[in-house]
C-alpha positions as a Markdown table, in Angstrom:
| # | Residue | x | y | z |
|---|---|---|---|---|
| 1 | Met | 222.6 | 2.8 | -128.8 |
| 2 | Thr | 224.8 | 3.3 | -125.7 |
| 3 | Ala | 228.2 | 1.7 | -125.8 |
| 4 | Val | 229.2 | -0.9 | -123.2 |
| 5 | His | 232.1 | 0.1 | -121.1 |
| 6 | Pro | 235.4 | -1.7 | -121.7 |
| 7 | Ala | 235.9 | -2.0 | -117.9 |
| 8 | Glu | 232.4 | -3.3 | -117.3 |
| 9 | Asp | 233.5 | -6.3 | -115.4 |
| 10 | Arg | 235.7 | -4.3 | -113.0 |
| 11 | Ile | 232.9 | -1.7 | -112.5 |
| 12 | Thr | 230.3 | -4.3 | -111.9 |
| 13 | Ala | 232.6 | -6.0 | -109.4 |
| 14 | Leu | 232.9 | -2.7 | -107.6 |
| 15 | Tyr | 229.1 | -2.5 | -107.3 |
| 16 | Thr | 229.0 | -6.2 | -106.1 |
| 17 | Gln | 231.6 | -5.3 | -103.5 |
| 18 | Phe | 229.3 | -2.5 | -102.2 |
| 19 | Ile | 226.3 | -4.9 | -102.1 |
| 20 | Asp | 228.3 | -7.6 | -100.3 |
| 21 | Gly | 229.7 | -5.1 | -97.7 |
| 22 | Trp | 226.2 | -3.8 | -97.1 |
| 23 | Asn | 224.7 | -7.3 | -96.7 |
| 24 | Arg | 227.6 | -8.2 | -94.2 |
| 25 | Arg | 226.7 | -5.0 | -92.3 |
| 26 | Ser | 230.3 | -3.7 | -92.5 |
| 27 | Gly | 230.9 | 0.0 | -92.9 |
| 28 | Ala | 234.5 | -0.6 | -93.7 |
| 29 | Ala | 233.6 | -3.1 | -96.5 |
| 30 | Val | 231.0 | -0.7 | -98.0 |
| 31 | Ala | 233.4 | 2.2 | -97.9 |
| 32 | Ala | 236.4 | 0.2 | -99.3 |
| 33 | Gly | 235.3 | 0.7 | -102.9 |
| 34 | Phe | 234.8 | 4.5 | -102.7 |
| 35 | Ala | 237.2 | 7.2 | -103.8 |
| 36 | Asp | 238.7 | 9.2 | -100.9 |
| 37 | Asp | 236.1 | 12.0 | -101.7 |
| 38 | Gly | 233.3 | 9.7 | -102.7 |
| 39 | Asp | 229.7 | 10.3 | -101.8 |
| 40 | Ile | 226.8 | 8.0 | -101.0 |
| 41 | Ile | 223.2 | 9.2 | -100.9 |
| 42 | Gly | 220.9 | 6.7 | -99.2 |
| 43 | Phe | 217.4 | 5.6 | -99.8 |
| 44 | Asp | 216.1 | 8.1 | -97.2 |
| 45 | Gly | 218.2 | 11.0 | -98.7 |
| 46 | Thr | 221.0 | 10.8 | -96.1 |
| 47 | His | 224.3 | 12.0 | -97.6 |
| 48 | His | 227.6 | 10.7 | -96.5 |
| 49 | Arg | 230.8 | 12.3 | -97.9 |
| 50 | Gly | 234.3 | 10.8 | -98.0 |
| 51 | Arg | 235.4 | 7.2 | -97.7 |
| 52 | Leu | 236.4 | 7.5 | -94.0 |
| 53 | Ser | 233.1 | 9.2 | -93.1 |
| 54 | Ile | 231.1 | 6.6 | -95.1 |
| 55 | Ala | 232.9 | 3.8 | -93.1 |
| 56 | Ala | 232.3 | 5.5 | -89.7 |
| 57 | Asp | 228.7 | 6.6 | -90.4 |
| 58 | Leu | 227.7 | 3.2 | -91.7 |
| 59 | Arg | 229.4 | 1.4 | -88.8 |
| 60 | Gln | 227.2 | 3.5 | -86.6 |
| 61 | Val | 224.1 | 2.7 | -88.7 |
| 62 | Phe | 224.8 | -1.0 | -88.7 |
| 63 | Gly | 225.6 | -1.0 | -85.0 |
| 64 | Ser | 222.4 | 0.8 | -84.0 |
| 65 | His | 219.8 | -1.2 | -85.8 |
| 66 | Gln | 219.2 | -4.1 | -88.2 |
| 67 | Thr | 219.2 | -3.0 | -91.8 |
| 68 | Pro | 217.6 | -4.8 | -94.8 |
| 69 | Ser | 219.7 | -6.9 | -97.1 |
| 70 | Tyr | 220.0 | -6.1 | -100.8 |
| 71 | Val | 219.3 | -8.3 | -103.9 |
| 72 | Ala | 220.4 | -6.5 | -107.0 |
| 73 | Leu | 220.5 | -6.6 | -110.8 |
| 74 | Val | 222.9 | -4.5 | -112.8 |
| 75 | Arg | 221.1 | -3.1 | -115.8 |
| 76 | Ser | 223.9 | -1.2 | -117.6 |
| 77 | Val | 227.4 | 0.1 | -117.4 |
| 78 | Arg | 228.3 | 2.8 | -119.8 |
| 79 | Pro | 231.0 | 5.4 | -120.4 |
| 80 | Val | 230.1 | 9.0 | -119.5 |
| 81 | Ala | 233.6 | 10.6 | -120.1 |
| 82 | Pro | 237.2 | 9.4 | -120.3 |
| 83 | Gly | 237.9 | 7.6 | -117.0 |
| 84 | Ala | 234.3 | 7.7 | -115.9 |
| 85 | Ala | 231.4 | 5.3 | -116.1 |
| 86 | Met | 227.9 | 5.0 | -114.9 |
| 87 | Leu | 226.3 | 1.8 | -113.6 |
| 88 | Leu | 222.5 | 1.5 | -113.2 |
| 89 | Ala | 221.0 | -1.2 | -111.1 |
| 90 | His | 217.7 | -2.2 | -109.6 |
| 91 | Ala | 217.8 | -3.5 | -106.1 |
| 92 | Gly | 215.2 | -5.0 | -103.7 |
| 93 | Met | 215.5 | -5.2 | -100.0 |
| 94 | Ile | 214.7 | -8.1 | -97.6 |
| 95 | Pro | 213.7 | -6.7 | -94.2 |
| 96 | Pro | 215.7 | -8.0 | -91.1 |
| 97 | Gly | 214.5 | -11.5 | -90.1 |
| 98 | Gly | 212.5 | -11.8 | -93.4 |
| 99 | Ser | 213.0 | -14.1 | -96.3 |
| 100 | Asp | 211.2 | -12.1 | -99.0 |
| 101 | Leu | 211.5 | -8.8 | -100.6 |
| 102 | Asp | 209.5 | -5.8 | -99.5 |
| 103 | Pro | 208.3 | -4.1 | -102.8 |
| 104 | Asp | 208.0 | -0.8 | -100.9 |
| 105 | Leu | 211.8 | -0.8 | -100.5 |
| 106 | His | 212.8 | -1.3 | -104.2 |
| 107 | Thr | 215.4 | 1.1 | -105.4 |
| 108 | Val | 217.3 | 2.3 | -108.4 |
| 109 | His | 221.1 | 2.5 | -107.7 |
| 110 | Thr | 223.0 | 5.0 | -109.8 |
| 111 | Met | 226.8 | 4.6 | -109.4 |
| 112 | Val | 229.4 | 6.8 | -111.0 |
| 113 | Ala | 232.8 | 5.1 | -111.1 |
| 114 | Val | 236.1 | 6.8 | -111.8 |
| 115 | Asp | 239.5 | 5.4 | -112.9 |
| 116 | Glu | 242.0 | 6.8 | -110.4 |
| 117 | Gly | 244.8 | 5.5 | -112.7 |
| 118 | Ser | 246.1 | 2.1 | -113.9 |
| 119 | Glu | 242.5 | 0.8 | -114.2 |
| 120 | Arg | 242.0 | 1.3 | -110.4 |
| 121 | Trp | 238.2 | 2.0 | -110.4 |
| 122 | Arg | 236.6 | 3.6 | -107.4 |
| 123 | Ile | 233.0 | 4.8 | -106.6 |
| 124 | Ala | 232.7 | 8.6 | -106.9 |
| 125 | Leu | 228.9 | 8.5 | -106.2 |
| 126 | Leu | 226.4 | 5.9 | -105.3 |
| 127 | Gln | 222.8 | 7.1 | -105.0 |
| 128 | Ala | 219.7 | 5.1 | -104.0 |
| 129 | Thr | 216.5 | 6.4 | -105.4 |
| 130 | Pro | 213.2 | 4.8 | -104.2 |
| 131 | Ala | 211.5 | 2.8 | -107.1 |
| 132 | Ala | 207.9 | 3.3 | -106.0 |
| 133 | Trp | 206.6 | 3.5 | -109.6 |
| 134 | His | 203.4 | 5.2 | -108.5 |
| 135 | Gly | 200.5 | 4.1 | -110.7 |
| 136 | Arg | 202.7 | 1.5 | -112.4 |
| 137 | Thr | 201.8 | -1.6 | -110.4 |
| 138 | Ala | 202.6 | -4.0 | -113.2 |
| 139 | Ala | 206.1 | -2.6 | -113.6 |
| 140 | Arg | 206.7 | -2.9 | -109.8 |
| 141 | Asp | 205.3 | -6.4 | -109.7 |
| 142 | Ala | 207.5 | -7.4 | -112.6 |
| 143 | Leu | 210.6 | -6.1 | -110.9 |
| 144 | Thr | 209.6 | -7.9 | -107.7 |
| 145 | Arg | 209.3 | -11.2 | -109.6 |
| 146 | Glu | 212.6 | -10.6 | -111.3 |
| 147 | Leu | 214.4 | -9.9 | -108.1 |
| 148 | Arg | 212.8 | -12.9 | -106.4 |
| 149 | Gly | 214.3 | -15.0 | -109.1 |
| 150 | Leu | 217.7 | -14.2 | -107.6 |
| 151 | Leu | 216.8 | -15.4 | -104.1 |
| 152 | Ala | 218.0 | -18.9 | -103.0 |
| 153 | Pro | 215.2 | -21.4 | -102.9 |
| 154 | Ser | 214.0 | -21.8 | -99.3 |
């Protein structure tokens, strides 16, 4: 059995900050939780390096077109080494102007967080991997139902 991380609440809050920044379409807010040399690999494979570049690149993305909003469930936070932890989450995306998830946009978020000292956790890596689950329609549908349960009633 994998141990729960003692800083699970802080690490989960860091991920929640990322999701909130994305949903507010703020490059600065997304980047705020990253280490100076942090990396983010997007759903489409785009790789942004460094907190300042992440902020600038995402400011440009958010300014050039509407982006889907995230709804996310943290699945686990566990230690991987002293001062390092890994968070796994499933996320769904609501297309711009929509009110429901697009199952084709489900993703697995893998986040590596590092303690920069004094329990100051930062994102070293956040990677979004498409969760297509080819041939596993029941699993994809179950995730869709679970994520829909997080949506506010309309």
